[in-house]
ChimeraX commands (.cxc) that place a marker at each C-alpha (Angstrom):
marker #1 position -2.06,-80.49,-25.99 radius 0.5
marker #1 position -2.15,-80.99,-29.70 radius 0.5
marker #1 position -5.13,-81.74,-31.86 radius 0.5
marker #1 position -4.78,-82.14,-35.60 radius 0.5
marker #1 position -1.48,-80.29,-35.58 radius 0.5
marker #1 position -2.80,-77.32,-33.55 radius 0.5
marker #1 position -1.81,-76.35,-30.05 radius 0.5
marker #1 position -4.87,-76.39,-27.73 radius 0.5
marker #1 position -4.86,-73.69,-25.05 radius 0.5
marker #1 position -4.71,-74.83,-21.45 radius 0.5
marker #1 position -7.97,-74.33,-19.58 radius 0.5
marker #1 position -8.07,-71.15,-17.50 radius 0.5
marker #1 position -7.68,-71.60,-13.76 radius 0.5
marker #1 position -10.52,-69.35,-12.52 radius 0.5
marker #1 position -11.78,-69.06,-8.95 radius 0.5
marker #1 position -14.98,-70.93,-8.15 radius 0.5
marker #1 position -18.19,-68.89,-8.29 radius 0.5
marker #1 position -19.72,-68.56,-4.83 radius 0.5
marker #1 position -23.31,-69.49,-4.07 radius 0.5
marker #1 position -24.04,-65.86,-3.17 radius 0.5
marker #1 position -22.76,-64.71,-6.55 radius 0.5
marker #1 position -24.83,-67.33,-8.39 radius 0.5
marker #1 position -28.02,-66.28,-6.59 radius 0.5
marker #1 position -27.40,-62.59,-7.17 radius 0.5
marker #1 position -26.67,-63.24,-10.84 radius 0.5
marker #1 position -29.92,-65.24,-11.09 radius 0.5
marker #1 position -31.88,-62.32,-9.59 radius 0.5
marker #1 position -30.17,-59.78,-11.82 radius 0.5
marker #1 position -30.77,-61.81,-14.98 radius 0.5
marker #1 position -34.07,-63.60,-14.35 radius 0.5
marker #1 position -35.60,-61.91,-11.30 radius 0.5
marker #1 position -35.56,-65.09,-9.19 radius 0.5
marker #1 position -33.39,-68.03,-8.28 radius 0.5
marker #1 position -34.04,-71.71,-7.79 radius 0.5
marker #1 position -30.87,-71.99,-5.69 radius 0.5
marker #1 position -31.34,-69.94,-2.52 radius 0.5
marker #1 position -33.05,-66.72,-1.47 radius 0.5
marker #1 position -30.82,-63.63,-1.08 radius 0.5
marker #1 position -32.19,-62.98,2.41 radius 0.5
marker #1 position -30.97,-66.39,3.58 radius 0.5
marker #1 position -27.36,-65.15,3.25 radius 0.5
marker #1 position -27.97,-62.30,5.72 radius 0.5
marker #1 position -30.45,-64.05,8.04 radius 0.5
marker #1 position -27.97,-64.30,10.93 radius 0.5
marker #1 position -27.22,-60.57,10.77 radius 0.5
marker #1 position -30.96,-59.80,10.58 radius 0.5
marker #1 position -31.76,-62.10,13.51 radius 0.5
marker #1 position -29.06,-60.38,15.56 radius 0.5
marker #1 position -31.00,-57.13,15.02 radius 0.5
marker #1 position -34.31,-58.73,16.02 radius 0.5
marker #1 position -35.68,-59.14,12.50 radius 0.5
marker #1 position -38.03,-62.14,12.35 radius 0.5
marker #1 position -38.66,-64.48,9.41 radius 0.5
marker #1 position -41.89,-63.85,7.48 radius 0.5
marker #1 position -43.11,-67.36,8.31 radius 0.5
marker #1 position -43.43,-66.37,11.96 radius 0.5
marker #1 position -46.24,-63.98,11.02 radius 0.5
marker #1 position -48.52,-66.96,10.31 radius 0.5
marker #1 position -48.04,-68.27,13.86 radius 0.5
marker #1 position -50.53,-66.34,16.02 radius 0.5
marker #1 position -49.07,-67.75,19.24 radius 0.5
marker #1 position -45.60,-66.46,18.32 radius 0.5
marker #1 position -46.73,-63.14,16.82 radius 0.5
marker #1 position -50.11,-62.12,18.28 radius 0.5
marker #1 position -52.36,-59.29,17.09 radius 0.5
marker #1 position -50.87,-55.91,17.96 radius 0.5
marker #1 position -47.32,-57.16,18.52 radius 0.5
marker #1 position -44.54,-54.92,17.24 radius 0.5
marker #1 position -42.13,-56.77,14.92 radius 0.5
marker #1 position -39.55,-56.12,12.24 radius 0.5
marker #1 position -39.42,-58.15,9.03 radius 0.5
marker #1 position -37.15,-57.99,6.00 radius 0.5
marker #1 position -37.53,-59.13,2.42 radius 0.5
marker #1 position -37.18,-58.54,-1.26 radius 0.5
marker #1 position -39.97,-56.34,-2.61 radius 0.5
marker #1 position -42.28,-58.33,-4.86 radius 0.5
marker #1 position -45.13,-55.85,-5.34 radius 0.5
marker #1 position -45.91,-52.22,-4.57 radius 0.5
marker #1 position -49.51,-51.15,-5.07 radius 0.5
marker #1 position -51.26,-47.83,-4.58 radius 0.5
marker #1 position -54.90,-48.39,-5.52 radius 0.5
marker #1 position -56.85,-45.25,-6.28 radius 0.5
marker #1 position -59.59,-46.39,-3.93 radius 0.5
marker #1 position -57.26,-46.88,-0.92 radius 0.5
marker #1 position -56.98,-43.21,0.20 radius 0.5
marker #1 position -53.25,-43.06,-0.51 radius 0.5
marker #1 position -52.37,-46.26,1.35 radius 0.5
marker #1 position -49.54,-48.27,-0.20 radius 0.5
marker #1 position -49.54,-52.06,-0.08 radius 0.5
marker #1 position -46.15,-53.73,-0.32 radius 0.5
marker #1 position -45.54,-57.47,-0.48 radius 0.5
marker #1 position -42.07,-58.63,0.52 radius 0.5
marker #1 position -40.52,-62.09,0.44 radius 0.5
marker #1 position -37.78,-63.72,2.45 radius 0.5
marker #1 position -36.52,-67.30,2.41 radius 0.5
marker #1 position -39.50,-68.45,4.52 radius 0.5
marker #1 position -42.44,-66.78,2.77 radius 0.5
marker #1 position -44.15,-63.45,2.24 radius 0.5
marker #1 position -45.22,-60.53,4.40 radius 0.5
marker #1 position -47.93,-58.06,3.48 radius 0.5
marker #1 position -47.23,-54.47,4.50 radius 0.5
marker #1 position -49.69,-51.61,4.85 radius 0.5
marker #1 position -48.02,-48.21,4.55 radius 0.5
marker #1 position -50.10,-45.14,5.41 radius 0.5
marker #1 position -49.42,-41.95,3.41 radius 0.5
marker #1 position -47.53,-40.09,6.19 radius 0.5
marker #1 position -45.24,-43.11,6.75 radius 0.5
marker #1 position -44.69,-43.39,3.00 radius 0.5
marker #1 position -43.71,-39.73,2.79 radius 0.5
marker #1 position -41.35,-40.05,5.78 radius 0.5
marker #1 position -39.64,-43.12,4.28 radius 0.5
marker #1 position -40.28,-42.39,0.61 radius 0.5
marker #1 position -36.91,-43.43,-0.79 radius 0.5
marker #1 position -36.87,-46.84,0.92 radius 0.5
marker #1 position -40.57,-47.47,0.30 radius 0.5
marker #1 position -40.40,-46.51,-3.35 radius 0.5
marker #1 position -36.97,-47.72,-4.44 radius 0.5
marker #1 position -35.73,-50.32,-1.97 radius 0.5
marker #1 position -35.15,-53.77,-3.44 radius 0.5
marker #1 position -34.57,-55.34,-0.04 radius 0.5
marker #1 position -36.29,-53.55,2.83 radius 0.5
marker #1 position -36.82,-53.92,6.54 radius 0.5
marker #1 position -40.17,-52.83,7.92 radius 0.5
marker #1 position -41.12,-52.31,11.53 radius 0.5
marker #1 position -44.74,-52.22,12.53 radius 0.5
marker #1 position -47.70,-53.70,14.35 radius 0.5
marker #1 position -49.32,-56.99,13.40 radius 0.5
marker #1 position -52.95,-56.91,12.28 radius 0.5
marker #1 position -54.96,-60.10,11.80 radius 0.5
marker #1 position -58.25,-60.65,9.98 radius 0.5
marker #1 position -58.90,-64.39,10.03 radius 0.5
marker #1 position -56.05,-66.06,8.16 radius 0.5
marker #1 position -54.89,-62.76,6.61 radius 0.5
marker #1 position -51.97,-61.11,8.38 radius 0.5
marker #1 position -50.67,-57.62,7.65 radius 0.5
marker #1 position -48.00,-55.45,9.16 radius 0.5
marker #1 position -49.15,-51.87,9.74 radius 0.5
marker #1 position -45.81,-50.20,9.06 radius 0.5
marker #1 position -44.27,-47.52,11.28 radius 0.5
marker #1 position -40.87,-47.36,9.57 radius 0.5
marker #1 position -39.12,-48.72,6.49 radius 0.5
marker #1 position -35.40,-48.96,5.82 radius 0.5
marker #1 position -33.66,-49.79,2.57 radius 0.5
marker #1 position -31.43,-52.80,3.26 radius 0.5
marker #1 position -30.47,-53.42,-0.37 radius 0.5
marker #1 position -26.85,-52.58,0.40 radius 0.5
marker #1 position -26.55,-55.62,2.66 radius 0.5
marker #1 position -27.12,-57.91,-0.33 radius 0.5
marker #1 position -24.94,-55.79,-2.59 radius 0.5
marker #1 position -22.17,-55.99,0.01 radius 0.5
marker #1 position -22.41,-59.78,-0.26 radius 0.5
marker #1 position -22.11,-59.43,-4.03 radius 0.5
marker #1 position -18.99,-57.31,-3.74 radius 0.5
marker #1 position -17.47,-59.57,-1.09 radius 0.5
marker #1 position -17.92,-62.61,-3.28 radius 0.5
marker #1 position -15.51,-61.35,-5.95 radius 0.5
marker #1 position -12.26,-63.23,-5.51 radius 0.5
marker #1 position -10.08,-61.90,-8.31 radius 0.5
marker #1 position -6.40,-62.55,-7.71 radius 0.5
marker link #1:1,2 radius 0.2
marker link #1:2,3 radius 0.2
marker link #1:3,4 radius 0.2
marker link #1:4,5 radius 0.2
marker link #1:5,6 radius 0.2
marker link #1:6,7 radius 0.2
marker link #1:7,8 radius 0.2
marker link #1:8,9 radius 0.2
marker link #1:9,10 radius 0.2
marker link #1:10,11 radius 0.2
marker link #1:11,12 radius 0.2
marker link #1:12,13 radius 0.2
marker link #1:13,14 radius 0.2
marker link #1:14,15 radius 0.2
marker link #1:15,16 radius 0.2
marker link #1:16,17 radius 0.2
marker link #1:17,18 radius 0.2
marker link #1:18,19 radius 0.2
marker link #1:19,20 radius 0.2
marker link #1:20,21 radius 0.2
marker link #1:21,22 radius 0.2
marker link #1:22,23 radius 0.2
marker link #1:23,24 radius 0.2
marker link #1:24,25 radius 0.2
marker link #1:25,26 radius 0.2
marker link #1:26,27 radius 0.2
marker link #1:27,28 radius 0.2
marker link #1:28,29 radius 0.2
marker link #1:29,30 radius 0.2
marker link #1:30,31 radius 0.2
marker link #1:31,32 radius 0.2
marker link #1:32,33 radius 0.2
marker link #1:33,34 radius 0.2
marker link #1:34,35 radius 0.2
marker link #1:35,36 radius 0.2
marker link #1:36,37 radius 0.2
marker link #1:37,38 radius 0.2
marker link #1:38,39 radius 0.2
marker link #1:39,40 radius 0.2
marker link #1:40,41 radius 0.2
marker link #1:41,42 radius 0.2
marker link #1:42,43 radius 0.2
marker link #1:43,44 radius 0.2
marker link #1:44,45 radius 0.2
marker link #1:45,46 radius 0.2
marker link #1:46,47 radius 0.2
marker link #1:47,48 radius 0.2
marker link #1:48,49 radius 0.2
marker link #1:49,50 radius 0.2
marker link #1:50,51 radius 0.2
marker link #1:51,52 radius 0.2
marker link #1:52,53 radius 0.2
marker link #1:53,54 radius 0.2
marker link #1:54,55 radius 0.2
marker link #1:55,56 radius 0.2
marker link #1:56,57 radius 0.2
marker link #1:57,58 radius 0.2
marker link #1:58,59 radius 0.2
marker link #1:59,60 radius 0.2
marker link #1:60,61 radius 0.2
marker link #1:61,62 radius 0.2
marker link #1:62,63 radius 0.2
marker link #1:63,64 radius 0.2
marker link #1:64,65 radius 0.2
marker link #1:65,66 radius 0.2
marker link #1:66,67 radius 0.2
marker link #1:67,68 radius 0.2
marker link #1:68,69 radius 0.2
marker link #1:69,70 radius 0.2
marker link #1:70,71 radius 0.2
marker link #1:71,72 radius 0.2
marker link #1:72,73 radius 0.2
marker link #1:73,74 radius 0.2
marker link #1:74,75 radius 0.2
marker link #1:75,76 radius 0.2
marker link #1:76,77 radius 0.2
marker link #1:77,78 radius 0.2
marker link #1:78,79 radius 0.2
marker link #1:79,80 radius 0.2
marker link #1:80,81 radius 0.2
marker link #1:81,82 radius 0.2
marker link #1:82,83 radius 0.2
marker link #1:83,84 radius 0.2
marker link #1:84,85 radius 0.2
marker link #1:85,86 radius 0.2
marker link #1:86,87 radius 0.2
marker link #1:87,88 radius 0.2
marker link #1:88,89 radius 0.2
marker link #1:89,90 radius 0.2
marker link #1:90,91 radius 0.2
marker link #1:91,92 radius 0.2
marker link #1:92,93 radius 0.2
marker link #1:93,94 radius 0.2
marker link #1:94,95 radius 0.2
marker link #1:95,96 radius 0.2
marker link #1:96,97 radius 0.2
marker link #1:97,98 radius 0.2
marker link #1:98,99 radius 0.2
marker link #1:99,100 radius 0.2
marker link #1:100,101 radius 0.2
marker link #1:101,102 radius 0.2
marker link #1:102,103 radius 0.2
marker link #1:103,104 radius 0.2
marker link #1:104,105 radius 0.2
marker link #1:105,106 radius 0.2
marker link #1:106,107 radius 0.2
marker link #1:107,108 radius 0.2
marker link #1:108,109 radius 0.2
marker link #1:109,110 radius 0.2
marker link #1:110,111 radius 0.2
marker link #1:111,112 radius 0.2
marker link #1:112,113 radius 0.2
marker link #1:113,114 radius 0.2
marker link #1:114,115 radius 0.2
marker link #1:115,116 radius 0.2
marker link #1:116,117 radius 0.2
marker link #1:117,118 radius 0.2
marker link #1:118,119 radius 0.2
marker link #1:119,120 radius 0.2
marker link #1:120,121 radius 0.2
marker link #1:121,122 radius 0.2
marker link #1:122,123 radius 0.2
marker link #1:123,124 radius 0.2
marker link #1:124,125 radius 0.2
marker link #1:125,126 radius 0.2
marker link #1:126,127 radius 0.2
marker link #1:127,128 radius 0.2
marker link #1:128,129 radius 0.2
marker link #1:129,130 radius 0.2
marker link #1:130,131 radius 0.2
marker link #1:131,132 radius 0.2
marker link #1:132,133 radius 0.2
marker link #1:133,134 radius 0.2
marker link #1:134,135 radius 0.2
marker link #1:135,136 radius 0.2
marker link #1:136,137 radius 0.2
marker link #1:137,138 radius 0.2
marker link #1:138,139 radius 0.2
marker link #1:139,140 radius 0.2
marker link #1:140,141 radius 0.2
marker link #1:141,142 radius 0.2
marker link #1:142,143 radius 0.2
marker link #1:143,144 radius 0.2
marker link #1:144,145 radius 0.2
marker link #1:145,146 radius 0.2
marker link #1:146,147 radius 0.2
marker link #1:147,148 radius 0.2
marker link #1:148,149 radius 0.2
marker link #1:149,150 radius 0.2
marker link #1:150,151 radius 0.2
marker link #1:151,152 radius 0.2
marker link #1:152,153 radius 0.2
marker link #1:153,154 radius 0.2
marker link #1:154,155 radius 0.2
marker link #1:155,156 radius 0.2
marker link #1:156,157 radius 0.2
marker link #1:157,158 radius 0.2
marker link #1:158,159 radius 0.2
view
C-alpha cells in the first residue's frame, strides 16, 4: 500500500491471543481479571482429583460440619495476627467464591513453602461452621501454582 508516496508495511500476521493468556496477563499486570478466573481453566482437572468449588462450602447440606474436603484457589490474603497463638488465616478465591482457611502452626511448619509462597494452592481439611461463617481447618496444603503456569506456557503458539 502507498500513502503519500510512502510504502506502508503489511500488517503482521500474528497468532490470536488465547483467553488463558489474556487472563494470566491481566493477573500479572493488574492482579485481577474481568474476563475469567484462572481456576476456571483447571476446574475439570481439579474436579477429577475431588477438589470442590468454594461455593459448595456455603451449602450445609452438601458440605456438613466436620466433613473432609479439598478446595483450591488463588491466595487473596494471608494473616498471622499476634493474638491468634501462631494460627495463620488464609483466604483463597476460585471462580465460584472464597474459602477461609485456618492453618495451625504445626501444619504451617509442615507445609511452609506452599502456605507462605503459593499463589494457587489446594487445601485439604475439615469444615467448621459458626452460623453463616464457614472455615476449613486445614490438614495439608499444596502449591498448585504450576498448574496455572503450565496453562500459560501451553498457550504460547509461536510458529
